[in-house]
N, C-alpha and C positions, 0 to 999 in steps of 0.2 A: 269787499264788503257790501255794497251795497248790490250785487247781484245775488249774492246769499239769499238777503232778505228778499227781494222781487223773490228767487225762486221760491222760497218758502211760504212766501204769501199765494204764489199759482198752486202748489202743493194742496193748502188749507183750502182754497178757492174752490178748485178742483174736487177735494175728499168732501164738500160738503153738499157739493151735488150727486156724490155716488160714482165719481170717477177718481181714477187716479192717473199721477204722467206716465207715460210710455218708455219702455227703455230707450226706442230707437230717438225720442227726443233728446234724450243726455249725449245722444252718440253725437260726434263730428264727422264729419270728411277726410279721410285719413290724405295729407299733404305729402305726394309721390314726386318726387328728385330722380332722375333720371345722372348717370354716370357714366361716361361713355370715355373711350379713347385705347391707345396701345399698350404698354407694359408699365409705362408710370404712372398708368393709372389703376393695373393691376394691381402694382404698389412692389416693389421689395426691399422695403424697410424694416430692416432685422429687430426680430421682438426679443431675439434670450443673448446676452451680454455673453462675448466668447472669450473669453481670456489674452485668448493666441491672437483676438483682432483689435489688437491696438486696445488693449484691457477692455474690453468691452466696450469702447464708447460708441456715442450712433448707434447704439441700442436702445429700444423701449426700453428692457428691465434696467440698463446703466442712467437713462432718463428719470426715469423713477425715483430710484437712489444717489442720485448726485445732487448733494447741496441746492448747487448753482438753476437749477432746471426741478429739482421735485416740487415745488411750489407751483408748478405749472402740471407738472407730467403724473406726482402723485395721487392724484386725484380718481386715474384708469387703474388705481389696483388700489384693492379694498386692504386693511390694516392687517389682514392675515398672509395678506399676499397674494391672493386670486384676482381675475383680471374682474371688472367689473361688465355687467352685461344692464345696456338702458331699458327698463321696460315701457318703455315710450317711443324709441328707435327701431325702425326694420329694418333688414338686408336682405334680398336676392341676388347671387350672382352665382348665375350657370349653376352647377347644380349646390349650390349651399344656400340655406337660407336659417334665417333666424333672428333673434334678436341682435342689437349690434353689440360686436365686444372686439376684441382684440384678436387675430388672426385671418381676418379678410381682404388679406392681401391675396399675391401672388397666388397658384395655388397650389399647395404643398407635394411634394414629392417623399420617398423614404428618401433620399437625401438632402432635401432641400425641405427646412420647418416653417411652421407659418409665418406668415411675414403682415407689414401692413401698406395700405395705400393709404391714396386722400378720402379714404370713406373714413374713416376715425372722425380724425378733426371735425371734415365737414358733417358728420352726423350729428358730432357731440355741440356743435354751434346751434343745430338745426333743433333740435333737440330739448335745449334749455332755452332757446327764442321762438316756440311757435308752442301755442295751448293745443292742438290737435297731434293726432299721431303720426308718426315721418316712416312713409318707407322710401328705402333707397332702392333704386334698380339700378344694380352695375353688371355693364357692357363693355368687355374690357379683354383684346389678347392681344399680346406682343408682337412685335416686327410689323405691324399693320401702317399701312402709308395712306392720306386722305388723296393723293390723286388716284389712285387705283383700287384699295380695298376696302375705303369708306368711300371711294362716290361715289354722291350724290345723285338721280339720275338726271335732274336737269341739266347739272356740267356735261353732259354727253361724255363719246367717248376718247379718251387721253389721244388730242391733235399732236402727238408726236411720235416717236417709235420706242419701246422699252426695251428694249433690244431683241437680239435673233431670241433668247432662248422664251422670255416671257411675250415676246408678239404671236408665235409658235403656241405656248399653251394658249392664249386667248383665242387666238383663232378657233383651237379646237375645244375651247370652252369660255364662250364670250360673258357669261355668268362669274366669270373671276371676278371684272369690275364689279365693284359698288357691293361687290357679296355682304359684307360687313356692316354696311348701310339698313341692307334687308333685312340681315340679319339683328342686327338691334334693336331695327323695329318690329320684326315678329319676338324678340324675346322681351320687350316693354310692352307689347298688346298681351301676352303670354300671359305675364307676371299681376297684368289690371284686372285680366279676369278671374285672377286667383285673392283678388287684394282680401276678400272675410279669412283664407286659408294661411295669407302672409303675414295676415298684422290682425292678433287673436283680437279679438270682440270687437271688430270691424262689422259695420254690417254692410261694406259692400262699398259703399259712396268713395268715391276720393277726388280730388285735384291733381290736375297737373300744372305741379309750380316750379319746375325749375330742371334745366338741364344742363351740368359741368360739366367740360369736358378740357380735355391734358392727353394731349398728341404733337407729333410733329418731328422726332426726330426720325422717322424714317422718310419724310419728305425733304426737311433742312439738310442729307446726305445727298442729295439729287438736285442738282441744279435745276432740269425744266419742272421738278414738284416743286418746288420751294418758289418758283417763278407766277404758276398759276395757283400758291398755297389761298390768300382771298380772294380768288372767284371762286374757287372750289369752297370752301366754309364757307361765303354767302350762300350759297346754292344748296350747303347743306343744310342749312338755317330754316332757311326758306322751303326746301321738302319737307325736313324734318316736322317742321308745324303744320304744312298742310298733312301729311300722310297723317297725323296725330291729331286733326282734328283740333288742333291750341294756336289759332293765328297768331298770338303776342309770346306765346312760351317764353319765360326767361331763359335767356344762356348767360353762361359764367366759362370763360374760358382763361385756362390757367397758361401761363406763360413757360414753355420752352426754353428755360433760362437755366437747365444745366448748366456747368463752369464757372458761373455767377457772374459778378461786375466785370473782372476781368476779359468774357468772352470779346473776341475779336477776330474771329475766322469770318466773311465777308456773308456765305449764307447763313453762320448761323444767326448772323444780323437780322439778315433779309426777312428770315421767317419769323424770327418777334416781331419784327414790323408789321410784318401782313398780319399777324395773330391781333395786333394792337389797332390796328386799320380798317379792320371789321367794326371793332367797337363805336369805332367813332363816325361810322356811315350814318348820313340823318335816317334812313331808314329803322335802325336799330334803336337813334334814341329811347332811354329809359329803357328799353329790355336786353341789353346787350352788354355786357362789362366784360374785360377786362383787366385780371389781373397777373402782375408781375412776380414775379417767383425770385428772381436773380438772390434778393439777399437773403433766400433761406439756403444757398448753397453753401456745404459743411466742407471744409479741408479735407484731406487724403487720414491726416494724423485724428481727424476728431470724428474717424467714421467705420464703421466695419469692411471696406474694401474700397480697391479703387476702380470700379468701373464708374466712372465719369457719368457714363447716359443713363445709370441708376441711379443720378444724385447720391452715389458711393455707397449705394443702399440705407443711407441715414432714414431712421425712422422721425427724427425731428424734423428732417424736411420736408417727408412727407405728409406726416400732422400740421406742419403750418399752411403746405397747399392747401388740403383739404377746409381746416381754419379760415383760411383766407377767400376763399371761393365759399363759406359758408356766411362770413359776415359781409360780403358785399350784395348778396342772396335776396335778403328780403327789402334791400334798396330797390331792388328789380323787382319784385311782388306788389310794390307801393306802401309794404310796411315800413317802421323805424328803421333802419339802417344800423348795424350792430358797429359802434366806432374801430377801430385798426388799433392795434395795443406798437406802440412803439419800441422797436426793439432795443437794449441800449449797447453798450461799448464788449466789441470783443463779439456782438452779432448772439449772445444770448438771451432770447427772450423772456421777458416780462408776464407774466400772467395777472391780471388785474385779478383785486379780491373779490370779485364775484362775477357770475352771470346770471342774464337773466332769465328765471324758470317762472313757468307759472306751477303757483300750490295753492288748491283748491280754488277760494274764488279771489285769491287777493296776488298781487305781482309784487313778487320780492326777489333778493338781488342774493343768491346763493353761490356757492361753489359746485362746481361738477360733483360732487363727494354728499353731496346736500338733496340734490336732484332725485330725480324720479330714478331709480337705478335700482339693479339687482344683482347682488352677486352669485349667487347659486350655479354652482353646476360651472363654475370658469376655471379655466386650467390657472397653477401657479406659476409667476412670475418666473419663481424659482427653479419649475421643469426645465429641463434641456432636451 
């Protein structure tokens, strides 16, 4: 309220001398977050509730309607069954762009309906937590390793054989190594040049506010890849920050925690340990965080399928991963940390009574349904 009074007084003062406030003065730089990784950053969370797949359990439609999860997920849809669109969070993901809503997961195909990934939970948290408009730049491709595909320049060439076939391919085209590091960088720079187009009403100013990373399956299935994961990701952070001219760009690493707390395979455990170790390094103190995800694992009987490497395609899991990444990001940015919510018995997540949302000049605590949302032009949850 004080800010509104101050703004009103400024307008009166400017009017008295024949001037008016400029439109640019009211605009805020766009907060830009990069989300990158392989297929689990693409996102394979089912949206449509298929009765033939465990009665639809684990799909977003099921979560919206199920009494145990509706308090948390129902706000994603309007009362008449439309998926809500944010009017303060936008996303660009390869050839798709627009206001954040359901369906920005792995690219849909004629036989594969739209899905969700971590972007949905992440975007809702950041949209509710920040006053400024938010842009998500999502760069994700399935089946890509950090050891080869995302390999950062300063890591050099892999110091071991990739196998006869792969070695021959790299010998013929050395650009294979690190191709998706460079592609991520190219997509980010291209999106930053288009901020006024991607974020309606923006004047083009932006702040690189964070980088979210969810990747690891293709490294955890190879012992050599796993052994150098920590070192490679340290190089990745350093090189990406240098290339973007953002030496303290916050990074949040989401654990490759599929199969949940019962995971016991040595390579899987070693890779998760390596991911956590990156955030513990002194040079990354307060700018890199590790987010555990094993608690978000949902069993096959509560999920649409048995693809463990894709979190059984459970939409709840993907949403919670993104939400957890979003909740820790403000702490790395030096802002107020959004408290983690405890998980009740049986692993069903409780949603707090409210989310922090900026409304006009006051900070109120609202549910996502009361926030800055736009329902028009959305796809109904009932659509098959």
